[in-house]
N, C-alpha and C positions, 0 to 999 in steps of 0.2 A: 317304606319310602325313605330313601337316604338322600340328604341334601349335602352338597359339598360346601356351600357358603352359608353364612348366617345372615339373618336379616339385620341390617344396620339402619339406625335412625338417620333421617335426611340431614339433621343438624350435625351429627357426628361425621357423616360423609363429607359435608362441606368443610368441616375443620380439617379433616385428613387430606382433603384435596387441595387445601390452600398451600402456598409456598412455605418453606420452612420458617422463615422469620416472621410470618404474618398469621400464624395459626390462632393465636390468642390475642385478644385486645388488651392493651396495657392501660391502666388509669393514667390520666394526665399528671404531670409532675406537680406536686403541691407548691403553692406560692411560698416564696421565702418570707422570713419574718419582716424584713425590710419592706417588701412589697405590700404585705398586709397592713403594716403601720402607715405607710404612705397613702394607702387607699382610705384609711380611717381619718387621716388628717388632711383631707383634700381641700378644706376651706382655708387653711392657714396660708398667709401670703408667702412665708419663707418656703413652705413645701411647694406651693405653686411655682415659685421662681426656680426651685431646684428641679422640678419636673420639666420646666421649660428650657433651662439653660445648663443643667447639670450641677454637680456638687461643687461647692466653693473650693479653691485650692488651699493647701495647708497653710501657706504663708498668711492668708487672710485671717485664719483662726488664731495663729500665733500673734499677729499684730493686735487683734482684739483683746487677747489676754494681756499683752504688755500695756495697752492703754488702760485696761481695767486696774492693773496693779499700780499704775502711776496716778490713778484717780482722774484721768482725763475722760471726757465723754467719748463714746464710740461714735465716729461719724457714719452717718447712713447715706445712702445714695440719694441724690436730689430727685424729687418726683418729676416725672415727665410733664405733668400738667403745668408746673410753674415755669418751665423753661421754654414753652412754646410761645412764639410771637403771634400776635393777632394777624389775621389775613388782611392784606391791603384792600382798600376799596377799589372796585373796578373802575377803570378809566373809560371814557367814551370811545377812545380809539383802540381799546383792547380787542384783540381778535386772535385768531390762530397765527402763529409766526409764519413769515413767508417761507416758501419751500427753498431748501438749499439747492444751489445749482448742481446739476449732475456732473460729476467728474468722469471723464472718459476712462475706461478701464485700460490701463497700460499693461502690455504683456511684460513678464519678467525678462530681463536680459539673459541671453544664453550663458551657460557656464563656460569658463575658459577651457580650451582644449588642453588636455594633458599630453605632454611628450612621453613617449615610452621610456621607461627606466629613469624618470626624472628624480626618483627618490634616492638614486645611487650616487656615490661620489664620482664626479667627472674624471675620466681617465686622462692622464697626462699625455700630450702628443709629443713623443720623442723625436719624430722626424722633423717637425717644424722647429723644435727647440735646437736640434743639432744643426739644421740649416741656418738658423739665425746666428748661432755662435760662429759657424764657419764663415758666413758672410761678414760678420763683424771683424773677425781676425784678418780676413783677406783685405777688406777695405782699410783697416788700420795699417797693414803692411805696405799697401800701395801708397797710402797717404804719407807714411814715414819716408819712403823713397822719393816721393815728389817733393816733400818739404826739404829734405837734405840736398836734393839736386838743385833747388832754387836758391838756397842760401849758402 
């Protein structure tokens, strides 16, 4: 008895049937050193702030070093607890604010109509210009003859 194919395990068949980039599982990328240290220092308030708001800018570190060199105390941010004002006592007439009057919705005005070729330089009208000069010269010539005839 001659067999043309060999018996293949089902797991091997599944691997070979998978698409090219997904044949073998890859282990997850290891955490960076920074991520491991931040996870260890989770209770530190500075670390909590950094995780919440991101890393401090470089100028803040430089300013802290300058103040330390000069012997001045480094200023810390004021606590939020001390800056809060107490809530006012409720008044007897306190209640929800009156509703704002409804404003009618006004449609936007239509856009102005554009003339065709309005972005081009206007052409000079030679015919009107020539007519105006001719008329001015003719009226001047007639006026000169009338004035000389009267005086």
